[in-house]
N, C-alpha and C positions, 0 to 999 in steps of 0.2 A: 535596501527595496522601501523603498515608506512612497507613498502618495500623499496629497493634499489640496485644494485650493489654493486657485491660481491665486496668487498676490492682484490681479489686476480685475478678476471676478467678485475680487471680494472687497473692490473701495473701490465707489461709485464715485467723485464727489460732480456729480452731475447732478446726482440725488438732494442739493441742497442739507445737509446730512453735517456737511463741516466737520466732515472725517477729517484723520488727519491719516497720508498715508506710510510714517515714517511711526506710526507709535504702533506697538501691539496688544491686540486689544482684544480681550474672551468674550463672543460671543456668541448663535448660535442659529439653524436655520430648524423652520420646523419643515419633517414627511413625516412620515407616521406619529412620531415623537422629536418633544426637540430634542436635534443634536449639539453641543459645543464642542466652536473649535476655538483656535486662537487666530486674529485675521494675523499677517505681520508680511513684511515687504522683503522683498527679493533676500536681501543680506541678509535677511535676519530667518533666516532659510538655511541656506546651503554654506552661509560663513559657517557653524558652528561642525557644518560633517566634518569641511576643514580646516579647522580648526582642534577639528579631536585624531587628529588623524588618520581622513579618508581623501582617498581621490577620486573626486567624481569620473563616476565612468560615462555612462550617459546620461542627456536630461530629458521627457517626454515630454509634448503639453496635445494630448489626445485628439486627438478631433473624435465627435457622433460619428456610428456605424449608420447601413442604409438599414439596418436593422432601425435602430432609433425610430429611423428620420419614418421608421412605419410606426412605430411603435408611441413616439412623441412627437408629433407634427407638428407640434407650437412651441417647441423649446428647440428643436433642428438648426434653425434659417439660425438665430444669435448662437447656438451654440456653434458653429457650423462653422463661424465667422467670427467670434470672438474665444481664447484658453477660459476651460473651467477648474480643467486640472491642472495640476504636474507631479509630475514621475519624473523617482529620482534612483540611479544604483550611483553604489560608489564600494566601492571598498579598501578595504584595510589596510591602509603602505604598509 
C-alpha cells in the first residue's frame, strides 16, 4: 500500500510553465520544510507495480473530510472537486 501526489494535481498546464505531463521530474513542495517528490504520469506510477508481479486491488482518490473543511476552508473547495492524493493497494501474486 502506498500513497503519492495525484498526477492531475501535480500537473497544471494552465500555469504557463510548459510542463510535460509525460515527463518524470523531481520537484519540491514547501510545507514547514521543502519536501522533495517526483511528478509522474499515471502510467509511471502504476505500471512498475504491475510489472513487478503485483495485482492492483484498489485505487482511491480520497476527498477531504468535514474536519478538513473546518480546519482548512481555504483549500476545501478546490480539494473537494480536484484530486490531490492517489492511494494504491496491491498484493504480490
